[in-house]
Backbone as CSV, one residue per row, in Angstrom:
resi,resn,N_x,N_y,N_z,CA_x,CA_y,CA_z,C_x,C_y,C_z
1,MET,-13.453,21.778,-7.324,-13.768,20.518,-8.007,-12.896,19.360,-7.517
2,LEU,-11.595,19.634,-7.263,-10.709,18.569,-6.808,-11.150,17.996,-5.470
3,ALA,-11.870,18.806,-4.684,-12.350,18.329,-3.385,-13.275,17.129,-3.536
4,LYS,-13.911,16.995,-4.682,-14.804,15.861,-4.901,-14.063,14.532,-4.909
5,PHE,-12.768,14.569,-5.171,-11.965,13.344,-5.210,-11.301,13.048,-3.865
6,ASP,-11.518,13.922,-2.887,-10.915,13.761,-1.565,-11.667,12.690,-0.797
7,LEU,-10.951,11.667,-0.336,-11.562,10.569,0.404,-11.264,10.651,1.893
8,SER,-10.822,11.799,2.360,-10.515,11.967,3.779,-11.742,11.662,4.632
9,GLY,-11.515,10.917,5.710,-12.613,10.536,6.586,-13.366,9.307,6.132
10,LYS,-12.988,8.736,4.973,-13.642,7.541,4.453,-12.833,6.289,4.814
11,THR,-13.532,5.180,4.894,-12.904,3.884,5.116,-13.163,2.991,3.915
12,ALA,-12.106,2.369,3.406,-12.227,1.518,2.223,-11.739,0.109,2.518
13,ILE,-12.548,-0.881,2.149,-12.122,-2.283,2.155,-11.671,-2.637,0.751
14,VAL,-10.497,-3.245,0.628,-10.007,-3.723,-0.666,-9.755,-5.214,-0.546
15,THR,-10.582,-6.032,-1.193,-10.321,-7.466,-1.202,-9.263,-7.767,-2.263
16,GLY,-8.488,-8.805,-2.019,-7.376,-9.092,-2.915,-6.318,-8.019,-2.845
17,GLY,-6.256,-7.321,-1.704,-5.408,-6.138,-1.598,-3.963,-6.390,-1.253
18,ALA,-3.584,-7.658,-1.050,-2.192,-7.949,-0.696,-1.296,-8.100,-1.916
19,GLY,-1.865,-8.131,-3.102,-1.050,-8.312,-4.302,-1.776,-7.837,-5.540
20,GLY,-1.080,-7.890,-6.680,-1.690,-7.562,-7.958,-2.274,-6.165,-8.004
21,ILE,-3.433,-6.052,-8.667,-4.111,-4.769,-8.788,-4.518,-4.235,-7.425
22,GLY,-4.984,-5.123,-6.554,-5.506,-4.703,-5.262,-4.518,-3.903,-4.440
23,ARG,-3.268,-4.308,-4.448,-2.247,-3.607,-3.667,-2.095,-2.162,-4.137
24,ILE,-2.094,-1.956,-5.443,-1.943,-0.605,-5.989,-3.195,0.221,-5.727
25,LEU,-4.351,-0.405,-5.784,-5.594,0.308,-5.507,-5.660,0.755,-4.047
26,ALA,-5.229,-0.108,-3.129,-5.230,0.258,-1.713,-4.333,1.471,-1.472
27,GLN,-3.178,1.464,-2.095,-2.260,2.584,-1.956,-2.865,3.862,-2.542
28,GLY,-3.483,3.762,-3.711,-4.075,4.934,-4.350,-5.211,5.525,-3.540
29,LEU,-6.060,4.672,-2.972,-7.154,5.150,-2.130,-6.621,5.858,-0.889
30,ALA,-5.548,5.305,-0.324,-4.930,5.932,0.845,-4.338,7.287,0.497
31,GLU,-3.718,7.392,-0.668,-3.130,8.666,-1.089,-4.189,9.746,-1.247
32,CYS,-5.436,9.332,-1.502,-6.540,10.292,-1.607,-7.241,10.515,-0.275
33,GLY,-6.731,9.891,0.793,-7.220,10.205,2.126,-7.955,9.120,2.864
34,ALA,-8.227,7.980,2.225,-9.022,6.935,2.876,-8.175,6.094,3.821
35,ASP,-8.786,5.676,4.942,-8.216,4.620,5.769,-8.582,3.287,5.122
36,ILE,-7.699,2.301,5.269,-7.795,1.091,4.452,-7.883,-0.161,5.314
37,LEU,-8.742,-1.079,4.905,-8.685,-2.458,5.377,-8.371,-3.330,4.169
38,VAL,-7.213,-3.974,4.217,-6.794,-4.867,3.142,-7.157,-6.292,3.538
39,ALA,-7.934,-6.946,2.702,-8.382,-8.307,2.966,-7.883,-9.223,1.865
40,ASP,-7.262,-10.315,2.264,-6.739,-11.260,1.279,-6.664,-12.627,1.937
41,ARG,-6.628,-13.650,1.101,-6.544,-15.012,1.634,-5.140,-15.316,2.118
42,GLN,-4.144,-14.700,1.497,-2.749,-14.976,1.824,-2.156,-13.828,2.642
43,PHE,-1.263,-14.180,3.545,-0.580,-13.169,4.346,0.577,-12.540,3.580
44,GLU,1.110,-13.282,2.608,2.224,-12.759,1.816,1.795,-11.487,1.087
45,GLY,2.553,-10.426,1.296,2.233,-9.150,0.663,1.582,-8.157,1.597
46,PHE,1.085,-8.616,2.754,0.427,-7.714,3.696,1.357,-6.598,4.160
47,GLU,2.569,-6.974,4.529,3.492,-5.977,5.080,3.878,-4.928,4.041
48,GLN,4.052,-5.373,2.806,4.430,-4.422,1.755,3.351,-3.373,1.535
49,VAL,2.104,-3.817,1.439,1.027,-2.846,1.218,0.806,-2.007,2.472
50,ALA,0.965,-2.601,3.649,0.793,-1.848,4.891,1.823,-0.734,4.994
51,ASP,3.063,-1.041,4.633,4.119,-0.020,4.687,3.810,1.133,3.743
52,ARG,3.327,0.809,2.551,3.034,1.864,1.570,1.872,2.742,2.017
53,VAL,0.860,2.130,2.629,-0.273,2.914,3.110,0.150,3.802,4.278
54,ARG,0.956,3.268,5.174,1.410,4.073,6.319,2.223,5.273,5.863
55,GLU,2.945,5.138,4.763,3.723,6.265,4.236,2.823,7.433,3.843
56,THR,1.559,7.166,3.546,0.621,8.235,3.185,0.039,8.916,4.418
57,GLY,0.298,8.333,5.591,-0.256,8.878,6.819,-1.621,8.336,7.180
58,ARG,-2.120,7.389,6.389,-3.438,6.822,6.647,-3.321,5.555,7.484
59,ARG,-4.415,5.171,8.098,-4.460,3.952,8.901,-4.710,2.751,7.998
60,ILE,-4.200,1.591,8.441,-4.441,0.362,7.686,-4.603,-0.803,8.634
61,GLN,-5.531,-1.668,8.297,-5.720,-2.931,8.991,-5.650,-4.034,7.945
62,THR,-5.018,-5.149,8.281,-4.942,-6.282,7.359,-5.717,-7.453,7.957
63,VAL,-6.472,-8.123,7.113,-7.342,-9.208,7.561,-7.233,-10.372,6.590
64,SER,-7.043,-11.563,7.116,-7.087,-12.761,6.293,-8.543,-13.169,6.106
65,VAL,-8.956,-13.356,4.865,-10.358,-13.676,4.589,-10.457,-14.658,3.434
66,ASP,-11.436,-15.528,3.529,-11.839,-16.382,2.409,-13.168,-15.823,1.914
67,ILE,-13.139,-15.097,0.799,-14.353,-14.414,0.352,-15.432,-15.370,-0.124
68,THR,-15.104,-16.658,-0.289,-16.126,-17.635,-0.677,-16.868,-18.186,0.527
69,ASN,-16.409,-17.816,1.736,-16.973,-18.334,2.974,-17.762,-17.237,3.677
70,GLU,-19.047,-17.485,3.888,-19.930,-16.468,4.449,-19.478,-15.997,5.827
71,GLU,-19.100,-16.917,6.691,-18.665,-16.559,8.042,-17.383,-15.741,8.013
72,SER,-16.456,-16.093,7.109,-15.205,-15.359,6.991,-15.448,-13.927,6.529
73,VAL,-16.354,-13.742,5.580,-16.689,-12.401,5.094,-17.344,-11.583,6.203
74,ASP,-18.251,-12.198,6.936,-18.906,-11.488,8.037,-17.892,-11.068,9.098
75,GLU,-16.905,-11.912,9.352,-15.857,-11.566,10.323,-15.026,-10.394,9.818
76,MET,-14.756,-10.351,8.514,-14.034,-9.218,7.928,-14.789,-7.909,8.161
77,ILE,-16.089,-7.936,7.926,-16.917,-6.745,8.139,-16.918,-6.350,9.613
78,LYS,-17.006,-7.336,10.485,-16.983,-7.073,11.923,-15.685,-6.383,12.329
79,GLN,-14.560,-6.869,11.809,-13.274,-6.270,12.147,-13.165,-4.849,11.607
80,ALA,-13.687,-4.626,10.415,-13.662,-3.275,9.847,-14.450,-2.308,10.722
81,MET,-15.596,-2.734,11.188,-16.429,-1.867,12.011,-15.808,-1.632,13.385
82,GLU,-15.164,-2.658,13.929,-14.494,-2.488,15.227,-13.331,-1.511,15.130
83,GLU,-12.635,-1.543,13.999,-11.465,-0.687,13.820,-11.844,0.731,13.412
84,TYR,-12.825,0.857,12.503,-13.109,2.160,11.890,-14.528,2.684,12.141
85,SER,-15.432,1.828,12.587,-16.837,2.206,12.844,-17.582,2.628,11.582
86,SER,-17.014,2.330,10.422,-17.659,2.745,9.177,-17.091,1.945,8.011
87,ILE,-17.920,1.700,7.015,-17.458,1.166,5.729,-18.088,2.051,4.663
88,ASP,-17.271,2.855,4.022,-17.765,3.795,3.020,-17.522,3.314,1.598
89,ILE,-16.475,2.510,1.416,-16.045,2.083,0.082,-15.695,0.600,0.140
90,LEU,-16.135,-0.156,-0.845,-15.703,-1.541,-1.033,-15.167,-1.680,-2.437
91,VAL,-13.946,-2.173,-2.551,-13.365,-2.482,-3.861,-13.099,-3.983,-3.911
92,ASN,-13.775,-4.665,-4.805,-13.618,-6.113,-4.952,-12.569,-6.403,-6.025
93,ALA,-11.316,-6.559,-5.574,-10.216,-6.818,-6.510,-9.741,-8.269,-6.469
94,ALA,-10.304,-9.073,-5.568,-9.909,-10.482,-5.501,-10.463,-11.231,-6.713
95,GLY,-9.668,-12.138,-7.234,-10.129,-12.918,-8.383,-9.185,-14.056,-8.688
96,THR,-9.642,-14.973,-9.523,-8.807,-16.095,-9.915,-9.146,-16.493,-11.343
97,VAL,-8.305,-17.332,-11.922,-8.509,-17.793,-13.295,-7.979,-19.213,-13.415
98,PHE,-8.617,-20.014,-14.260,-8.127,-21.354,-14.599,-8.403,-21.561,-16.070
99,ARG,-7.337,-21.719,-16.852,-7.496,-21.824,-18.306,-7.402,-23.280,-18.753
100,GLU,-8.454,-23.706,-19.452,-8.505,-25.074,-19.957,-9.601,-25.131,-21.013
101,ALA,-9.368,-25.881,-22.073,-10.403,-26.068,-23.091,-11.660,-26.641,-22.443
102,THR,-12.820,-26.180,-22.904,-14.076,-26.551,-22.266,-14.270,-28.064,-22.195
103,GLU,-13.910,-28.754,-23.270,-14.169,-30.191,-23.310,-13.351,-30.979,-22.294
104,SER,-12.275,-30.381,-21.783,-11.461,-31.073,-20.781,-11.413,-30.335,-19.444
105,LEU,-12.240,-29.312,-19.292,-12.247,-28.533,-18.050,-12.948,-29.317,-16.941
106,PRO,-12.241,-29.619,-15.850,-12.905,-30.303,-14.728,-13.969,-29.411,-14.110
107,ALA,-15.103,-29.987,-13.781,-16.187,-29.214,-13.183,-15.762,-28.555,-11.887
108,ASP,-14.884,-29.205,-11.132,-14.412,-28.629,-9.869,-13.625,-27.346,-10.105
109,GLU,-12.842,-27.306,-11.186,-12.063,-26.097,-11.484,-12.990,-24.968,-11.947
110,TRP,-13.995,-25.316,-12.743,-15.021,-24.323,-13.104,-15.621,-23.718,-11.842
111,GLN,-15.978,-24.585,-10.904,-16.652,-24.125,-9.696,-15.747,-23.237,-8.842
112,LYS,-14.452,-23.542,-8.800,-13.518,-22.713,-8.027,-13.486,-21.288,-8.559
113,VAL,-13.457,-21.158,-9.886,-13.445,-19.821,-10.493,-14.746,-19.092,-10.184
114,MET,-15.868,-19.783,-10.323,-17.160,-19.160,-10.041,-17.297,-18.796,-8.570
115,ASP,-16.763,-19.641,-7.695,-16.852,-19.366,-6.259,-16.122,-18.081,-5.892
116,VAL,-14.902,-17.920,-6.388,-14.119,-16.726,-6.055,-14.671,-15.502,-6.771
117,ASN,-14.851,-15.616,-8.085,-15.166,-14.439,-8.895,-16.627,-13.989,-8.823
118,VAL,-17.520,-14.888,-8.487,-18.948,-14.520,-8.438,-19.484,-14.621,-7.002
119,ARG,-19.420,-15.796,-6.413,-19.905,-15.941,-5.033,-19.180,-14.975,-4.100
120,GLY,-17.858,-14.864,-4.258,-17.086,-13.978,-3.388,-17.497,-12.527,-3.527
121,VAL,-17.744,-12.082,-4.755,-18.182,-10.703,-4.973,-19.581,-10.500,-4.396
122,PHE,-20.458,-11.471,-4.580,-21.802,-11.367,-4.002,-21.753,-11.268,-2.477
123,LEU,-20.979,-12.152,-1.839,-20.939,-12.162,-0.375,-20.367,-10.865,0.188
124,THR,-19.317,-10.355,-0.428,-18.716,-9.125,0.090,-19.617,-7.921,-0.184
125,CYS,-20.248,-7.876,-1.358,-21.191,-6.793,-1.647,-22.358,-6.831,-0.669
126,ARG,-22.902,-8.015,-0.435,-24.046,-8.126,0.459,-23.687,-7.679,1.876
127,ALA,-22.541,-8.156,2.374,-22.156,-7.845,3.751,-21.836,-6.365,3.922
128,ALA,-21.052,-5.806,3.003,-20.726,-4.378,3.082,-21.956,-3.535,2.787
129,GLY,-22.783,-4.004,1.852,-23.996,-3.265,1.497,-24.941,-3.105,2.674
130,ARG,-25.051,-4.108,3.508,-25.899,-4.013,4.695,-25.464,-2.845,5.582
131,VAL,-24.153,-2.737,5.789,-23.620,-1.646,6.619,-23.869,-0.304,5.943
132,MET,-23.592,-0.239,4.640,-23.772,1.017,3.914,-25.222,1.479,3.951
133,ILE,-26.158,0.559,3.772,-27.574,0.900,3.806,-27.945,1.463,5.178
134,GLU,-27.470,0.798,6.211,-27.780,1.231,7.575,-27.209,2.619,7.860
135,ARG,-26.033,2.912,7.280,-25.352,4.173,7.561,-25.694,5.274,6.551
136,GLY,-26.537,4.966,5.568,-27.001,6.004,4.660,-26.342,6.066,3.311
137,GLY,-25.466,5.093,2.991,-24.909,5.061,1.646,-23.476,4.592,1.591
138,GLY,-22.956,4.450,0.367,-21.581,4.012,0.171,-21.306,3.781,-1.302
139,LYS,-20.064,3.423,-1.584,-19.607,3.186,-2.954,-18.988,1.794,-3.056
140,ILE,-19.459,1.014,-4.025,-18.899,-0.311,-4.299,-18.344,-0.314,-5.718
141,VAL,-17.112,-0.785,-5.847,-16.465,-0.901,-7.157,-15.992,-2.336,-7.330
142,ASN,-16.562,-3.032,-8.292,-16.150,-4.399,-8.604,-15.153,-4.388,-9.754
143,ILE,-14.130,-5.209,-9.647,-13.166,-5.327,-10.747,-13.613,-6.479,-11.643
144,SER,-14.061,-6.130,-12.832,-14.507,-7.108,-13.815,-13.424,-7.265,-14.884
145,SER,-13.819,-7.386,-16.131,-12.867,-7.588,-17.228,-13.597,-7.380,-18.552
146,VAL,-12.855,-7.013,-19.583,-13.465,-6.962,-20.916,-14.000,-8.337,-21.310
147,LYS,-13.490,-9.387,-20.671,-13.952,-10.732,-21.002,-15.334,-11.022,-20.438
148,GLY,-15.868,-10.106,-19.642,-17.273,-10.207,-19.280,-18.174,-9.827,-20.432
149,ARG,-17.619,-9.134,-21.408,-18.365,-8.713,-22.606,-18.037,-9.596,-23.799
150,TYR,-16.771,-9.980,-23.932,-16.321,-10.780,-25.063,-16.182,-12.249,-24.673
151,GLY,-16.328,-13.127,-25.642,-15.928,-14.509,-25.456,-14.429,-14.640,-25.621
152,GLY,-13.909,-15.779,-25.235,-12.472,-16.033,-25.375,-12.241,-17.386,-26.016
153,SER,-11.119,-17.526,-26.693,-10.823,-18.784,-27.385,-9.593,-19.482,-26.818
154,LYS,-9.156,-19.057,-25.654,-7.939,-19.603,-25.061,-8.227,-20.323,-23.746
155,GLY,-9.318,-21.056,-23.703,-9.638,-21.788,-22.486,-10.195,-20.917,-21.382
156,ASP,-10.892,-19.846,-21.746,-11.366,-18.869,-20.764,-12.843,-19.023,-20.424
157,VAL,-13.440,-20.185,-20.657,-14.886,-20.309,-20.493,-15.328,-19.989,-19.065
158,SER,-14.588,-20.451,-18.079,-15.004,-20.179,-16.695,-14.768,-18.723,-16.328
159,TYR,-13.646,-18.158,-16.767,-13.337,-16.769,-16.427,-14.308,-15.809,-17.111
160,CYS,-14.529,-15.992,-18.403,-15.462,-15.118,-19.124,-16.857,-15.199,-18.523
161,SER,-17.291,-16.389,-18.210,-18.624,-16.565,-17.630,-18.721,-15.870,-16.282
162,SER,-17.663,-15.985,-15.480,-17.701,-15.377,-14.149,-17.744,-13.861,-14.233
163,LYS,-17.004,-13.279,-15.165,-16.989,-11.818,-15.264,-18.281,-11.285,-15.878
164,GLY,-18.908,-12.065,-16.761,-20.232,-11.686,-17.241,-21.232,-11.649,-16.099
165,ALA,-21.098,-12.598,-15.183,-21.973,-12.621,-14.009,-21.709,-11.419,-13.109
166,VAL,-20.446,-11.057,-12.940,-20.098,-9.884,-12.121,-20.726,-8.619,-12.713
167,ASP,-20.692,-8.494,-14.035,-21.275,-7.317,-14.675,-22.770,-7.203,-14.369
168,ASN,-23.497,-8.299,-14.498,-24.941,-8.236,-14.247,-25.263,-8.157,-12.763
169,LEU,-24.417,-8.722,-11.917,-24.568,-8.529,-10.479,-24.417,-7.049,-10.141
170,THR,-23.429,-6.412,-10.753,-23.192,-4.986,-10.540,-24.414,-4.166,-10.936
171,ARG,-24.956,-4.418,-12.114,-26.119,-3.664,-12.590,-27.340,-3.883,-11.685
172,THR,-27.544,-5.133,-11.280,-28.719,-5.457,-10.474,-28.646,-4.817,-9.094
173,LEU,-27.485,-4.905,-8.447,-27.338,-4.279,-7.130,-27.499,-2.764,-7.231
174,ALA,-26.979,-2.191,-8.323,-27.117,-0.740,-8.506,-28.587,-0.339,-8.562
175,CYS,-29.386,-1.095,-9.289,-30.819,-0.796,-9.378,-31.510,-1.006,-8.035
176,GLU,-31.171,-2.086,-7.362,-31.828,-2.424,-6.105,-31.496,-1.432,-4.993
177,TRP,-30.257,-0.944,-4.978,-29.789,-0.122,-3.867,-29.720,1.365,-4.185
178,ALA,-30.143,1.773,-5.362,-30.018,3.184,-5.758,-30.722,4.116,-4.775
179,LYS,-31.941,3.789,-4.398,-32.700,4.658,-3.496,-32.173,4.600,-2.067
180,LYS,-31.240,3.686,-1.824,-30.601,3.592,-0.505,-29.225,4.257,-0.505
181,ASN,-28.933,4.949,-1.615,-27.706,5.739,-1.744,-26.436,4.879,-1.759
182,VAL,-26.576,3.640,-2.190,-25.416,2.768,-2.365,-25.160,2.639,-3.866
183,PHE,-24.011,3.132,-4.296,-23.636,3.155,-5.703,-22.802,1.907,-6.006
184,VAL,-23.142,1.217,-7.085,-22.426,-0.007,-7.446,-22.022,0.078,-8.915
185,ASN,-20.723,0.058,-9.163,-20.185,0.113,-10.522,-19.060,-0.907,-10.658
186,ALA,-18.588,-1.075,-11.873,-17.484,-2.001,-12.114,-16.472,-1.383,-13.075
187,ILE,-15.236,-1.752,-12.880,-14.152,-1.432,-13.808,-13.826,-2.701,-14.580
188,ALA,-13.786,-2.609,-15.903,-13.506,-3.774,-16.739,-12.245,-3.511,-17.568
189,PRO,-11.094,-3.913,-17.060,-9.855,-3.675,-17.818,-9.657,-4.712,-18.917
190,ALA,-8.801,-4.339,-19.860,-8.182,-5.349,-20.704,-7.149,-6.057,-19.831
191,VAL,-6.357,-6.925,-20.421,-5.374,-7.660,-19.627,-4.463,-6.687,-18.886
192,VAL,-4.336,-6.907,-17.571,-3.457,-6.103,-16.734,-2.269,-6.968,-16.337
193,GLU,-1.099,-6.434,-16.469,0.099,-7.204,-16.138,0.233,-7.314,-14.615
194,THR,-0.016,-8.524,-14.102,0.124,-8.823,-12.681,0.701,-10.231,-12.545
195,GLU,0.849,-10.681,-11.291,1.314,-12.048,-11.053,0.353,-13.066,-11.680
196,LEU,-0.950,-12.748,-11.651,-1.972,-13.666,-12.144,-1.905,-13.856,-13.652
197,THR,-1.467,-12.829,-14.377,-1.492,-12.876,-15.842,-0.102,-13.014,-16.461
198,ARG,0.911,-13.181,-15.637,2.281,-13.156,-16.144,2.524,-14.188,-17.242
199,ALA,1.863,-15.345,-17.136,2.087,-16.405,-18.131,1.741,-15.942,-19.535
200,ILE,0.762,-15.048,-19.660,0.366,-14.545,-20.979,1.529,-13.836,-21.653
201,PHE,2.273,-13.077,-20.862,3.335,-12.240,-21.428,4.628,-13.012,-21.666
202,GLU,4.656,-14.277,-21.277,5.825,-15.104,-21.540,5.793,-15.696,-22.940
203,ASN,4.666,-15.556,-23.643,4.507,-16.079,-24.997,4.509,-14.910,-25.978
204,PRO,5.604,-14.725,-26.736,5.691,-13.580,-27.649,4.560,-13.512,-28.663
205,GLU,4.085,-14.669,-29.127,2.995,-14.681,-30.110,1.708,-14.139,-29.498
206,ASP,1.409,-14.584,-28.268,0.208,-14.102,-27.585,0.316,-12.614,-27.274
207,THR,1.505,-12.180,-26.883,1.729,-10.772,-26.564,1.496,-9.894,-27.785
208,LYS,1.992,-10.337,-28.941,1.820,-9.572,-30.183,0.334,-9.490,-30.555
209,LYS,-0.390,-10.596,-30.434,-1.822,-10.598,-30.756,-2.583,-9.645,-29.837
210,LEU,-2.184,-9.644,-28.584,-2.846,-8.764,-27.617,-2.622,-7.301,-27.962
211,GLN,-1.388,-6.953,-28.246,-1.073,-5.566,-28.605,-1.811,-5.135,-29.864
212,ASP,-1.939,-6.039,-30.821,-2.622,-5.709,-32.075,-4.110,-5.446,-31.875
213,ARG,-4.701,-6.004,-30.810,-6.136,-5.823,-30.546,-6.434,-4.530,-29.792
214,ILE,-5.403,-3.902,-29.252,-5.602,-2.713,-28.422,-5.136,-1.479,-29.192
215,PRO,-6.019,-0.541,-29.523,-5.626,0.622,-30.307,-4.452,1.402,-29.720
216,LEU,-4.351,1.484,-28.400,-3.212,2.193,-27.800,-1.900,1.413,-27.925
217,GLY,-1.979,0.154,-28.332,-0.783,-0.613,-28.632,-0.027,-1.134,-27.428
218,ARG,-0.681,-1.185,-26.282,-0.033,-1.757,-25.092,-1.113,-2.340,-24.186
219,TRP,-0.698,-3.215,-23.292,-1.622,-3.738,-22.301,-1.623,-2.820,-21.085
220,ALA,-2.535,-3.097,-20.160,-2.678,-2.245,-18.978,-1.689,-2.648,-17.892
221,VAL,-1.341,-1.683,-17.059,-0.626,-1.939,-15.813,-1.539,-1.488,-14.676
222,ALA,-1.228,-1.902,-13.468,-2.129,-1.646,-12.338,-2.398,-0.159,-12.141
223,ASP,-1.415,0.685,-12.395,-1.605,2.131,-12.220,-2.720,2.679,-13.107
224,ASP,-2.983,2.024,-14.248,-4.045,2.488,-15.145,-5.432,2.346,-14.518
225,ILE,-5.551,1.492,-13.519,-6.853,1.203,-12.921,-7.147,2.143,-11.750
226,VAL,-6.110,2.739,-11.182,-6.272,3.504,-9.942,-7.212,4.696,-10.118
227,GLY,-6.973,5.524,-11.140,-7.781,6.725,-11.331,-9.263,6.441,-11.469
228,PRO,-9.658,5.498,-12.334,-11.085,5.183,-12.453,-11.705,4.683,-11.150
229,VAL,-10.954,3.904,-10.376,-11.495,3.412,-9.107,-11.687,4.568,-8.127
230,ILE,-10.716,5.468,-8.042,-10.855,6.625,-7.150,-12.056,7.470,-7.572
231,PHE,-12.224,7.661,-8.867,-13.384,8.402,-9.370,-14.686,7.774,-8.897
232,LEU,-14.817,6.457,-9.056,-16.054,5.783,-8.684,-16.242,5.692,-7.171
233,ALA,-15.150,5.768,-6.426,-15.225,5.716,-4.964,-15.516,7.075,-4.351
234,SER,-15.413,8.125,-5.138,-15.503,9.493,-4.622,-16.854,10.125,-4.956
235,SER,-17.072,11.323,-4.403,-18.316,12.042,-4.678,-18.347,12.629,-6.082
236,ALA,-17.237,12.530,-6.824,-17.217,12.996,-8.213,-18.124,12.145,-9.106
237,SER,-18.496,10.959,-8.635,-19.314,10.040,-9.442,-20.711,9.855,-8.854
238,ASP,-21.242,10.896,-8.223,-22.509,10.761,-7.500,-23.758,10.689,-8.380
239,PHE,-23.614,10.656,-9.696,-24.754,10.390,-10.573,-24.441,9.220,-11.506
240,ILE,-23.539,8.350,-11.039,-23.136,7.197,-11.846,-23.337,5.939,-11.022
241,THR,-24.159,5.047,-11.484,-24.326,3.751,-10.833,-24.772,2.726,-11.866
242,GLY,-24.403,1.484,-11.638,-24.775,0.401,-12.548,-23.973,0.368,-13.832
243,GLN,-22.822,1.032,-13.851,-22.040,1.139,-15.079,-20.824,0.204,-15.065
244,ILE,-20.486,-0.301,-16.236,-19.268,-1.073,-16.434,-18.327,-0.166,-17.228
245,ILE,-17.284,0.313,-16.609,-16.364,1.246,-17.259,-15.173,0.464,-17.795
246,TYR,-15.000,0.528,-19.110,-13.932,-0.238,-19.764,-12.644,0.561,-19.765
247,VAL,-11.638,0.010,-19.105,-10.300,0.606,-19.062,-9.419,-0.324,-19.896
248,ASP,-9.453,-0.100,-21.213,-8.984,-1.146,-22.116,-8.169,-0.651,-23.309
249,GLY,-7.728,0.602,-23.262,-6.928,1.130,-24.360,-7.663,1.213,-25.670
250,GLY,-9.001,1.187,-25.628,-9.803,1.282,-26.836,-10.274,-0.036,-27.402
251,MET,-9.974,-1.150,-26.721,-10.309,-2.461,-27.268,-11.783,-2.612,-27.571
252,THR,-12.650,-2.220,-26.641,-14.080,-2.420,-26.847,-14.699,-1.377,-27.777
253,ALA,-13.906,-0.371,-28.190,-14.406,0.606,-29.154,-14.411,0.034,-30.570
254,GLN,-13.726,-1.083,-30.749,-13.647,-1.695,-32.073,-14.779,-2.702,-32.250
255,SER,-15.193,-2.884,-33.474,-16.230,-3.883,-33.750,-15.629,-5.278,-33.712
């Protein structure tokens, strides 16, 4: 049974892989046997994740990419194929957030969030999906959020809207590509402590409210996301597609 989780011989692209959740996911996939292409807009963090992947004995390539730019995404796919000749797994961990009350939210800032969190996921899914279809299948895992299901009252209108779009994009691609053996699922965590969310934890009142909403009494850390992603990337999940898996300490189990 454990062999189903073995990713040996597989190639995984991790967007947003130079930092935050993405860095830990790239390392976890490598520990299960996958060769890795880490794609991120920033070069900072590339060496750290590359060193950790090399320690597992797996190969790694790092690529600078703007996932909102079609040509940049296509170049990322081209480099992956030149290096590995295959794309078996795509993990979309890149994302952004801008918090502002709706009545004062600049339209440009709304659009930036939608461009990264929705357009970027669409472009990378489409580009990797083309390769997977041609090669007979693959696994795509999008990183969403519980806020794709819930509304927010802390200036999260653009973020919540973008993650709701990611959820339905995930379901739609899963239906469209099922007969082509391309599996598309999403992981929807509660708040994960990363560089992107650090400001939340600097406010004791907000931290207490967050803990009170989660039955397990704590927020997520990046390691909590690794196991579910490996499951969805592996053959252990070969009858699961179009699902949003909540990794949230029980938050969505409450009414």
